[in-house]
PDB file of N, CA, C and O in Angstrom:
ATOM      1  N   UNK A   1     -35.220   9.567  -0.537  1.00  0.00           N
ATOM      2  CA  UNK A   1     -34.816  10.728  -1.206  1.00  0.00           C
ATOM      3  C   UNK A   1     -36.109  11.328  -1.881  1.00  0.00           C
ATOM      4  O   UNK A   1     -36.726  10.709  -2.748  1.00  0.00           O
ATOM      5  N   UNK A   2     -36.461  12.522  -1.444  1.00  0.00           N
ATOM      6  CA  UNK A   2     -37.646  13.077  -2.176  1.00  0.00           C
ATOM      7  C   UNK A   2     -37.134  13.716  -3.428  1.00  0.00           C
ATOM      8  O   UNK A   2     -36.089  14.366  -3.387  1.00  0.00           O
ATOM      9  N   UNK A   3     -37.806  13.569  -4.535  1.00  0.00           N
ATOM     10  CA  UNK A   3     -37.475  14.123  -5.785  1.00  0.00           C
ATOM     11  C   UNK A   3     -38.393  15.412  -6.029  1.00  0.00           C
ATOM     12  O   UNK A   3     -39.580  15.447  -5.707  1.00  0.00           O
ATOM     13  N   UNK A   4     -37.759  16.384  -6.588  1.00  0.00           N
ATOM     14  CA  UNK A   4     -38.407  17.664  -6.886  1.00  0.00           C
ATOM     15  C   UNK A   4     -38.303  17.854  -8.330  1.00  0.00           C
ATOM     16  O   UNK A   4     -37.175  17.820  -8.820  1.00  0.00           O
ATOM     17  N   UNK A   5     -39.277  18.042  -9.054  1.00  0.00           N
ATOM     18  CA  UNK A   5     -39.267  18.269 -10.530  1.00  0.00           C
ATOM     19  C   UNK A   5     -38.944  19.691 -10.836  1.00  0.00           C
ATOM     20  O   UNK A   5     -39.584  20.600 -10.308  1.00  0.00           O
ATOM     21  N   UNK A   6     -37.927  19.923 -11.710  1.00  0.00           N
ATOM     22  CA  UNK A   6     -37.596  21.205 -12.165  1.00  0.00           C
ATOM     23  C   UNK A   6     -37.667  21.207 -13.778  1.00  0.00           C
ATOM     24  O   UNK A   6     -37.455  20.211 -14.469  1.00  0.00           O
ATOM     25  N   UNK A   7     -37.958  22.324 -14.202  1.00  0.00           N
ATOM     26  CA  UNK A   7     -37.946  22.641 -15.623  1.00  0.00           C
ATOM     27  C   UNK A   7     -36.593  23.463 -15.976  1.00  0.00           C
ATOM     28  O   UNK A   7     -36.265  24.502 -15.403  1.00  0.00           O
ATOM     29  N   UNK A   8     -35.925  22.885 -16.921  1.00  0.00           N
ATOM     30  CA  UNK A   8     -34.622  23.466 -17.307  1.00  0.00           C
ATOM     31  C   UNK A   8     -34.718  23.836 -18.855  1.00  0.00           C
ATOM     32  O   UNK A   8     -35.229  23.055 -19.658  1.00  0.00           O
ATOM     33  N   UNK A   9     -34.242  24.965 -19.193  1.00  0.00           N
ATOM     34  CA  UNK A   9     -34.191  25.439 -20.519  1.00  0.00           C
ATOM     35  C   UNK A   9     -32.760  25.478 -21.071  1.00  0.00           C
ATOM     36  O   UNK A   9     -31.896  26.193 -20.565  1.00  0.00           O
ATOM     37  N   UNK A  10     -32.556  24.726 -22.070  1.00  0.00           N
ATOM     38  CA  UNK A  10     -31.153  24.581 -22.633  1.00  0.00           C
ATOM     39  C   UNK A  10     -31.164  25.137 -24.146  1.00  0.00           C
ATOM     40  O   UNK A  10     -32.199  25.132 -24.812  1.00  0.00           O
ATOM     41  N   UNK A  11     -30.028  25.581 -24.600  1.00  0.00           N
ATOM     42  CA  UNK A  11     -29.877  25.844 -25.931  1.00  0.00           C
ATOM     43  C   UNK A  11     -29.859  24.699 -26.802  1.00  0.00           C
ATOM     44  O   UNK A  11     -29.661  23.615 -26.253  1.00  0.00           O
ATOM     45  N   UNK A  12     -30.029  24.721 -28.079  1.00  0.00           N
ATOM     46  CA  UNK A  12     -29.986  23.569 -28.851  1.00  0.00           C
ATOM     47  C   UNK A  12     -28.600  22.829 -28.842  1.00  0.00           C
ATOM     48  O   UNK A  12     -28.519  21.607 -28.972  1.00  0.00           O
ATOM     49  N   UNK A  13     -27.580  23.605 -28.690  1.00  0.00           N
ATOM     50  CA  UNK A  13     -26.180  23.150 -28.611  1.00  0.00           C
ATOM     51  C   UNK A  13     -25.950  22.410 -27.392  1.00  0.00           C
ATOM     52  O   UNK A  13     -25.320  21.352 -27.368  1.00  0.00           O
ATOM     53  N   UNK A  14     -26.525  23.039 -26.251  1.00  0.00           N
ATOM     54  CA  UNK A  14     -26.406  22.281 -24.858  1.00  0.00           C
ATOM     55  C   UNK A  14     -27.194  21.006 -24.858  1.00  0.00           C
ATOM     56  O   UNK A  14     -26.721  19.996 -24.338  1.00  0.00           O
ATOM     57  N   UNK A  15     -28.389  21.012 -25.425  1.00  0.00           N
ATOM     58  CA  UNK A  15     -29.167  19.867 -25.515  1.00  0.00           C
ATOM     59  C   UNK A  15     -28.491  18.669 -26.307  1.00  0.00           C
ATOM     60  O   UNK A  15     -28.597  17.481 -26.003  1.00  0.00           O
ATOM     61  N   UNK A  16     -27.796  19.175 -27.350  1.00  0.00           N
ATOM     62  CA  UNK A  16     -27.037  18.145 -28.062  1.00  0.00           C
ATOM     63  C   UNK A  16     -25.945  17.607 -27.305  1.00  0.00           C
ATOM     64  O   UNK A  16     -25.705  16.401 -27.363  1.00  0.00           O
ATOM     65  N   UNK A  17     -25.236  18.415 -26.574  1.00  0.00           N
ATOM     66  CA  UNK A  17     -24.179  18.060 -25.703  1.00  0.00           C
ATOM     67  C   UNK A  17     -24.684  17.027 -24.698  1.00  0.00           C
ATOM     68  O   UNK A  17     -24.071  15.963 -24.607  1.00  0.00           O
ATOM     69  N   UNK A  18     -25.728  17.255 -23.956  1.00  0.00           N
ATOM     70  CA  UNK A  18     -26.295  16.383 -23.060  1.00  0.00           C
ATOM     71  C   UNK A  18     -26.684  15.048 -23.649  1.00  0.00           C
ATOM     72  O   UNK A  18     -26.508  13.992 -23.042  1.00  0.00           O
ATOM     73  N   UNK A  19     -27.235  15.135 -24.886  1.00  0.00           N
ATOM     74  CA  UNK A  19     -27.741  13.855 -25.562  1.00  0.00           C
ATOM     75  C   UNK A  19     -26.462  13.073 -25.924  1.00  0.00           C
ATOM     76  O   UNK A  19     -26.482  11.844 -25.858  1.00  0.00           O
ATOM     77  N   UNK A  20     -25.363  13.725 -26.298  1.00  0.00           N
ATOM     78  CA  UNK A  20     -24.069  13.082 -26.661  1.00  0.00           C
ATOM     79  C   UNK A  20     -23.563  12.428 -25.492  1.00  0.00           C
ATOM     80  O   UNK A  20     -23.087  11.303 -25.649  1.00  0.00           O
ATOM     81  N   UNK A  21     -23.584  12.960 -24.288  1.00  0.00           N
ATOM     82  CA  UNK A  21     -23.117  12.347 -23.126  1.00  0.00           C
ATOM     83  C   UNK A  21     -23.895  11.078 -22.719  1.00  0.00           C
ATOM     84  O   UNK A  21     -23.311  10.141 -22.176  1.00  0.00           O
ATOM     85  N   UNK A  22     -25.223  11.055 -22.988  1.00  0.00           N
ATOM     86  CA  UNK A  22     -26.020  10.068 -22.715  1.00  0.00           C
ATOM     87  C   UNK A  22     -25.821   8.947 -23.705  1.00  0.00           C
ATOM     88  O   UNK A  22     -25.818   7.780 -23.313  1.00  0.00           O
ATOM     89  N   UNK A  23     -25.636   9.296 -25.118  1.00  0.00           N
ATOM     90  CA  UNK A  23     -25.321   8.326 -26.039  1.00  0.00           C
ATOM     91  C   UNK A  23     -24.002   7.569 -25.927  1.00  0.00           C
ATOM     92  O   UNK A  23     -23.792   6.449 -26.393  1.00  0.00           O
ATOM     93  N   UNK A  24     -23.136   8.334 -25.242  1.00  0.00           N
ATOM     94  CA  UNK A  24     -21.725   7.748 -25.016  1.00  0.00           C
ATOM     95  C   UNK A  24     -21.743   6.827 -23.871  1.00  0.00           C
ATOM     96  O   UNK A  24     -20.746   6.157 -23.601  1.00  0.00           O
ATOM     97  N   UNK A  25     -22.871   6.758 -23.158  1.00  0.00           N
ATOM     98  CA  UNK A  25     -23.050   5.831 -22.057  1.00  0.00           C
ATOM     99  C   UNK A  25     -22.477   6.349 -20.806  1.00  0.00           C
ATOM    100  O   UNK A  25     -22.256   5.539 -19.906  1.00  0.00           O
ATOM    101  N   UNK A  26     -22.189   7.672 -20.622  1.00  0.00           N
ATOM    102  CA  UNK A  26     -21.852   8.326 -19.456  1.00  0.00           C
ATOM    103  C   UNK A  26     -22.932   8.399 -18.443  1.00  0.00           C
ATOM    104  O   UNK A  26     -22.719   8.214 -17.244  1.00  0.00           O
ATOM    105  N   UNK A  27     -24.109   8.675 -18.950  1.00  0.00           N
ATOM    106  CA  UNK A  27     -25.386   8.874 -18.128  1.00  0.00           C
ATOM    107  C   UNK A  27     -26.516   8.140 -18.895  1.00  0.00           C
ATOM    108  O   UNK A  27     -26.472   7.856 -20.091  1.00  0.00           O
ATOM    109  N   UNK A  28     -27.566   7.865 -18.014  1.00  0.00           N
ATOM    110  CA  UNK A  28     -28.673   7.081 -18.636  1.00  0.00           C
ATOM    111  C   UNK A  28     -29.780   8.065 -19.125  1.00  0.00           C
ATOM    112  O   UNK A  28     -30.543   7.757 -20.040  1.00  0.00           O
ATOM    113  N   UNK A  29     -29.831   9.196 -18.512  1.00  0.00           N
ATOM    114  CA  UNK A  29     -30.865  10.247 -18.983  1.00  0.00           C
ATOM    115  C   UNK A  29     -30.487  11.564 -18.609  1.00  0.00           C
ATOM    116  O   UNK A  29     -29.496  11.733 -17.898  1.00  0.00           O
ATOM    117  N   UNK A  30     -31.230  12.589 -19.049  1.00  0.00           N
ATOM    118  CA  UNK A  30     -30.945  13.939 -18.774  1.00  0.00           C
ATOM    119  C   UNK A  30     -30.818  14.322 -17.172  1.00  0.00           C
ATOM    120  O   UNK A  30     -29.943  15.071 -16.737  1.00  0.00           O
ATOM    121  N   UNK A  31     -31.691  13.776 -16.478  1.00  0.00           N
ATOM    122  CA  UNK A  31     -31.705  13.923 -15.078  1.00  0.00           C
ATOM    123  C   UNK A  31     -30.420  13.596 -14.321  1.00  0.00           C
ATOM    124  O   UNK A  31     -29.907  14.317 -13.466  1.00  0.00           O
ATOM    125  N   UNK A  32     -29.983  12.457 -14.731  1.00  0.00           N
ATOM    126  CA  UNK A  32     -28.736  11.820 -14.137  1.00  0.00           C
ATOM    127  C   UNK A  32     -27.681  12.687 -14.524  1.00  0.00           C
ATOM    128  O   UNK A  32     -26.818  12.858 -13.663  1.00  0.00           O
ATOM    129  N   UNK A  33     -27.528  13.304 -15.659  1.00  0.00           N
ATOM    130  CA  UNK A  33     -26.482  14.253 -16.073  1.00  0.00           C
ATOM    131  C   UNK A  33     -26.556  15.459 -15.225  1.00  0.00           C
ATOM    132  O   UNK A  33     -25.555  15.807 -14.600  1.00  0.00           O
ATOM    133  N   UNK A  34     -27.694  16.146 -15.150  1.00  0.00           N
ATOM    134  CA  UNK A  34     -27.804  17.290 -14.359  1.00  0.00           C
ATOM    135  C   UNK A  34     -27.512  17.042 -12.946  1.00  0.00           C
ATOM    136  O   UNK A  34     -26.807  17.875 -12.377  1.00  0.00           O
ATOM    137  N   UNK A  35     -27.978  15.943 -12.229  1.00  0.00           N
ATOM    138  CA  UNK A  35     -27.577  15.724 -10.910  1.00  0.00           C
ATOM    139  C   UNK A  35     -26.088  15.541 -10.716  1.00  0.00           C
ATOM    140  O   UNK A  35     -25.491  15.889  -9.697  1.00  0.00           O
ATOM    141  N   UNK A  36     -25.582  15.014 -11.684  1.00  0.00           N
ATOM    142  CA  UNK A  36     -23.959  14.845 -11.546  1.00  0.00           C
ATOM    143  C   UNK A  36     -23.400  16.207 -11.568  1.00  0.00           C
ATOM    144  O   UNK A  36     -22.536  16.514 -10.747  1.00  0.00           O
ATOM    145  N   UNK A  37     -23.874  17.138 -12.543  1.00  0.00           N
ATOM    146  CA  UNK A  37     -23.304  18.530 -12.475  1.00  0.00           C
ATOM    147  C   UNK A  37     -23.479  19.188 -11.174  1.00  0.00           C
ATOM    148  O   UNK A  37     -22.566  19.851 -10.682  1.00  0.00           O
ATOM    149  N   UNK A  38     -24.656  19.026 -10.575  1.00  0.00           N
ATOM    150  CA  UNK A  38     -24.922  19.627  -9.292  1.00  0.00           C
ATOM    151  C   UNK A  38     -24.087  19.076  -8.302  1.00  0.00           C
ATOM    152  O   UNK A  38     -23.625  19.862  -7.475  1.00  0.00           O
ATOM    153  N   UNK A  39     -23.775  17.778  -8.212  1.00  0.00           N
ATOM    154  CA  UNK A  39     -23.039  17.165  -7.233  1.00  0.00           C
ATOM    155  C   UNK A  39     -21.475  17.707  -7.364  1.00  0.00           C
ATOM    156  O   UNK A  39     -20.799  18.064  -6.399  1.00  0.00           O
ATOM    157  N   UNK A  40     -21.076  17.699  -8.606  1.00  0.00           N
ATOM    158  CA  UNK A  40     -19.704  18.174  -8.844  1.00  0.00           C
ATOM    159  C   UNK A  40     -19.463  19.650  -8.463  1.00  0.00           C
ATOM    160  O   UNK A  40     -18.374  20.055  -8.056  1.00  0.00           O
ATOM    161  N   UNK A  41     -20.513  20.396  -8.617  1.00  0.00           N
ATOM    162  CA  UNK A  41     -20.390  21.851  -8.243  1.00  0.00           C
ATOM    163  C   UNK A  41     -20.426  21.946  -6.861  1.00  0.00           C
ATOM    164  O   UNK A  41     -19.725  22.810  -6.334  1.00  0.00           O
ATOM    165  N   UNK A  42     -21.217  21.108  -6.072  1.00  0.00           N
ATOM    166  CA  UNK A  42     -21.166  21.096  -4.721  1.00  0.00           C
ATOM    167  C   UNK A  42     -19.848  20.807  -4.160  1.00  0.00           C
ATOM    168  O   UNK A  42     -19.351  21.510  -3.281  1.00  0.00           O
ATOM    169  N   UNK A  43     -19.241  19.712  -4.691  1.00  0.00           N
ATOM    170  CA  UNK A  43     -17.911  19.276  -4.250  1.00  0.00           C
ATOM    171  C   UNK A  43     -16.825  20.380  -4.469  1.00  0.00           C
ATOM    172  O   UNK A  43     -15.937  20.631  -3.654  1.00  0.00           O
ATOM    173  N   UNK A  44     -16.997  20.984  -5.619  1.00  0.00           N
ATOM    174  CA  UNK A  44     -16.063  22.135  -6.009  1.00  0.00           C
ATOM    175  C   UNK A  44     -16.171  23.210  -5.044  1.00  0.00           C
ATOM    176  O   UNK A  44     -15.154  23.781  -4.651  1.00  0.00           O
ATOM    177  N   UNK A  45     -17.382  23.547  -4.611  1.00  0.00           N
ATOM    178  CA  UNK A  45     -17.684  24.692  -3.712  1.00  0.00           C
ATOM    179  C   UNK A  45     -17.146  24.352  -2.265  1.00  0.00           C
ATOM    180  O   UNK A  45     -16.637  25.196  -1.529  1.00  0.00           O
ATOM    181  N   UNK A  46     -17.323  22.976  -1.930  1.00  0.00           N
ATOM    182  CA  UNK A  46     -16.850  22.651  -0.660  1.00  0.00           C
ATOM    183  C   UNK A  46     -15.264  22.633  -0.660  1.00  0.00           C
ATOM    184  O   UNK A  46     -14.669  22.992   0.356  1.00  0.00           O
ATOM    185  N   UNK A  47     -14.632  22.255  -1.692  1.00  0.00           N
ATOM    186  CA  UNK A  47     -13.145  22.259  -1.736  1.00  0.00           C
ATOM    187  C   UNK A  47     -12.642  23.624  -1.684  1.00  0.00           C
ATOM    188  O   UNK A  47     -11.657  23.859  -0.984  1.00  0.00           O
ATOM    189  N   UNK A  48     -13.302  24.703  -2.459  1.00  0.00           N
ATOM    190  CA  UNK A  48     -12.902  25.927  -2.453  1.00  0.00           C
ATOM    191  C   UNK A  48     -13.083  26.627  -1.099  1.00  0.00           C
ATOM    192  O   UNK A  48     -12.318  27.530  -0.759  1.00  0.00           O
ATOM    193  N   UNK A  49     -14.125  26.200  -0.306  1.00  0.00           N
ATOM    194  CA  UNK A  49     -14.245  26.776   1.022  1.00  0.00           C
ATOM    195  C   UNK A  49     -13.093  26.303   1.888  1.00  0.00           C
ATOM    196  O   UNK A  49     -12.499  27.071   2.645  1.00  0.00           O
ATOM    197  N   UNK A  50     -12.778  24.949   1.748  1.00  0.00           N
ATOM    198  CA  UNK A  50     -11.528  24.459   2.426  1.00  0.00           C
ATOM    199  C   UNK A  50     -10.303  25.054   2.214  1.00  0.00           C
ATOM    200  O   UNK A  50      -9.493  25.218   3.126  1.00  0.00           O
ATOM    201  N   UNK A  51     -10.084  25.436   0.908  1.00  0.00           N
ATOM    202  CA  UNK A  51      -8.912  26.110   0.532  1.00  0.00           C
ATOM    203  C   UNK A  51      -8.814  27.567   1.070  1.00  0.00           C
ATOM    204  O   UNK A  51      -7.770  28.017   1.541  1.00  0.00           O
ATOM    205  N   UNK A  52      -9.988  28.283   0.969  1.00  0.00           N
ATOM    206  CA  UNK A  52     -10.013  29.688   1.595  1.00  0.00           C
ATOM    207  C   UNK A  52      -9.780  29.573   3.068  1.00  0.00           C
ATOM    208  O   UNK A  52      -9.046  30.406   3.600  1.00  0.00           O
ATOM    209  N   UNK A  53     -10.344  28.602   3.798  1.00  0.00           N
ATOM    210  CA  UNK A  53     -10.124  28.563   5.127  1.00  0.00           C
ATOM    211  C   UNK A  53      -8.636  28.200   5.447  1.00  0.00           C
ATOM    212  O   UNK A  53      -8.104  28.783   6.392  1.00  0.00           O
ATOM    213  N   UNK A  54      -7.979  27.349   4.782  1.00  0.00           N
ATOM    214  CA  UNK A  54      -6.562  27.041   4.835  1.00  0.00           C
ATOM    215  C   UNK A  54      -5.702  28.328   4.711  1.00  0.00           C
ATOM    216  O   UNK A  54      -4.875  28.666   5.558  1.00  0.00           O
ATOM    217  N   UNK A  55      -5.972  28.996   3.600  1.00  0.00           N
ATOM    218  CA  UNK A  55      -5.295  30.347   3.512  1.00  0.00           C
ATOM    219  C   UNK A  55      -5.430  31.375   4.501  1.00  0.00           C
ATOM    220  O   UNK A  55      -4.500  32.111   4.830  1.00  0.00           O
ATOM    221  N   UNK A  56      -6.656  31.429   5.002  1.00  0.00           N
ATOM    222  CA  UNK A  56      -7.004  32.410   6.124  1.00  0.00           C
ATOM    223  C   UNK A  56      -6.355  31.869   7.345  1.00  0.00           C
ATOM    224  O   UNK A  56      -5.836  32.680   8.112  1.00  0.00           O
ATOM    225  N   UNK A  57      -6.317  30.551   7.635  1.00  0.00           N
ATOM    226  CA  UNK A  57      -5.600  30.023   8.907  1.00  0.00           C
ATOM    227  C   UNK A  57      -4.086  30.296   8.808  1.00  0.00           C
ATOM    228  O   UNK A  57      -3.418  30.566   9.806  1.00  0.00           O
ATOM    229  N   UNK A  58      -3.529  30.208   7.461  1.00  0.00           N
ATOM    230  CA  UNK A  58      -2.157  30.643   7.394  1.00  0.00           C
ATOM    231  C   UNK A  58      -1.912  32.091   7.722  1.00  0.00           C
ATOM    232  O   UNK A  58      -0.995  32.475   8.448  1.00  0.00           O
ATOM    233  N   UNK A  59      -2.790  32.859   7.141  1.00  0.00           N
ATOM    234  CA  UNK A  59      -2.677  34.351   7.344  1.00  0.00           C
ATOM    235  C   UNK A  59      -2.795  34.649   8.798  1.00  0.00           C
ATOM    236  O   UNK A  59      -2.023  35.413   9.378  1.00  0.00           O
ATOM    237  N   UNK A  60      -3.756  34.042   9.353  1.00  0.00           N
ATOM    238  CA  UNK A  60      -4.002  34.331  10.836  1.00  0.00           C
ATOM    239  C   UNK A  60      -2.880  33.771  11.736  1.00  0.00           C
ATOM    240  O   UNK A  60      -2.795  34.203  12.885  1.00  0.00           O
ATOM    241  N   UNK A  61      -2.053  32.881  11.313  1.00  0.00           N
ATOM    242  CA  UNK A  61      -1.057  32.400  12.100  1.00  0.00           C
ATOM    243  C   UNK A  61       0.098  33.460  12.406  1.00  0.00           C
ATOM    244  O   UNK A  61       0.804  33.391  13.412  1.00  0.00           O
ATOM    245  N   UNK A  62       0.197  34.321  11.553  1.00  0.00           N
ATOM    246  CA  UNK A  62       1.226  35.341  11.799  1.00  0.00           C
ATOM    247  C   UNK A  62       2.471  35.005  11.314  1.00  0.00           C
ATOM    248  O   UNK A  62       3.360  35.857  11.335  1.00  0.00           O
ATOM    249  N   UNK A  63       2.697  33.810  10.846  1.00  0.00           N
ATOM    250  CA  UNK A  63       4.012  33.218  10.386  1.00  0.00           C
ATOM    251  C   UNK A  63       4.129  33.511   9.001  1.00  0.00           C
ATOM    252  O   UNK A  63       3.233  33.129   8.248  1.00  0.00           O
ATOM    253  N   UNK A  64       5.213  34.203   8.513  1.00  0.00           N
ATOM    254  CA  UNK A  64       5.380  34.404   7.123  1.00  0.00           C
ATOM    255  C   UNK A  64       6.843  34.427   6.764  1.00  0.00           C
ATOM    256  O   UNK A  64       7.667  35.086   7.397  1.00  0.00           O
ATOM    257  N   UNK A  65       7.120  33.700   5.751  1.00  0.00           N
ATOM    258  CA  UNK A  65       8.550  33.666   5.397  1.00  0.00           C
ATOM    259  C   UNK A  65       8.455  33.739   3.843  1.00  0.00           C
ATOM    260  O   UNK A  65       8.438  32.751   3.108  1.00  0.00           O
ATOM    261  N   UNK A  66       8.399  34.950   3.468  1.00  0.00           N
ATOM    262  CA  UNK A  66       8.181  35.341   1.990  1.00  0.00           C
ATOM    263  C   UNK A  66       9.305  34.773   1.221  1.00  0.00           C
ATOM    264  O   UNK A  66       9.112  34.235   0.131  1.00  0.00           O
ATOM    265  N   UNK A  67      10.522  34.881   1.778  1.00  0.00           N
ATOM    266  CA  UNK A  67      11.662  34.423   0.828  1.00  0.00           C
ATOM    267  C   UNK A  67      11.632  32.794   0.591  1.00  0.00           C
ATOM    268  O   UNK A  67      11.985  32.237  -0.449  1.00  0.00           O
ATOM    269  N   UNK A  68      11.165  32.191   1.708  1.00  0.00           N
ATOM    270  CA  UNK A  68      11.000  30.678   1.379  1.00  0.00           C
ATOM    271  C   UNK A  68       9.896  30.487   0.466  1.00  0.00           C
ATOM    272  O   UNK A  68      10.007  29.549  -0.324  1.00  0.00           O
ATOM    273  N   UNK A  69       8.943  31.134   0.427  1.00  0.00           N
ATOM    274  CA  UNK A  69       7.825  31.023  -0.501  1.00  0.00           C
ATOM    275  C   UNK A  69       8.249  31.273  -1.913  1.00  0.00           C
ATOM    276  O   UNK A  69       8.020  30.506  -2.848  1.00  0.00           O
ATOM    277  N   UNK A  70       8.966  32.553  -1.999  1.00  0.00           N
ATOM    278  CA  UNK A  70       9.426  32.850  -3.375  1.00  0.00           C
ATOM    279  C   UNK A  70      10.416  31.909  -3.879  1.00  0.00           C
ATOM    280  O   UNK A  70      10.445  31.627  -5.077  1.00  0.00           O
ATOM    281  N   UNK A  71      11.308  31.358  -2.955  1.00  0.00           N
ATOM    282  CA  UNK A  71      12.227  30.397  -3.522  1.00  0.00           C
ATOM    283  C   UNK A  71      11.651  29.123  -3.946  1.00  0.00           C
ATOM    284  O   UNK A  71      12.131  28.467  -4.870  1.00  0.00           O
ATOM    285  N   UNK A  72      10.637  28.776  -3.282  1.00  0.00           N
ATOM    286  CA  UNK A  72       9.869  27.564  -3.746  1.00  0.00           C
ATOM    287  C   UNK A  72       9.135  27.798  -5.041  1.00  0.00           C
ATOM    288  O   UNK A  72       8.965  26.868  -5.828  1.00  0.00           O
ATOM    289  N   UNK A  73       8.704  28.996  -5.278  1.00  0.00           N
ATOM    290  CA  UNK A  73       7.902  29.249  -6.460  1.00  0.00           C
ATOM    291  C   UNK A  73       8.878  29.555  -7.727  1.00  0.00           C
ATOM    292  O   UNK A  73       8.465  29.612  -8.886  1.00  0.00           O
ATOM    293  N   UNK A  74      10.245  29.745  -7.332  1.00  0.00           N
ATOM    294  CA  UNK A  74      11.128  30.215  -8.364  1.00  0.00           C
ATOM    295  C   UNK A  74      11.133  31.556  -8.783  1.00  0.00           C
ATOM    296  O   UNK A  74      11.483  31.880  -9.918  1.00  0.00           O
ATOM    297  N   UNK A  75      10.731  32.424  -7.847  1.00  0.00           N
ATOM    298  CA  UNK A  75      10.535  33.867  -8.149  1.00  0.00           C
ATOM    299  C   UNK A  75      11.742  34.639  -7.707  1.00  0.00           C
ATOM    300  O   UNK A  75      11.689  35.869  -7.718  1.00  0.00           O
ATOM    301  N   UNK A  76      12.847  34.001  -7.312  1.00  0.00           N
ATOM    302  CA  UNK A  76      14.108  34.689  -6.863  1.00  0.00           C
ATOM    303  C   UNK A  76      14.923  35.205  -7.988  1.00  0.00           C
ATOM    304  O   UNK A  76      15.982  35.791  -7.764  1.00  0.00           O
TER     305      UNK A  76
END
């Protein structure tokens, strides 16, 4: 894996938060914490894309039973 150095500017409060996460043993350094945030953001983005695709597939199917949906949601 090729590493690329980045400069990140944080507020004092954000820096204290990162340091607290490291002190708590969740991460060994700032870089590990930032990489974890990026990985989680990537996973969330991928999950959101999958959900959007599932919704679109459902819409494209042409099958709609609004009454069953509303009954399941308790909206009747």
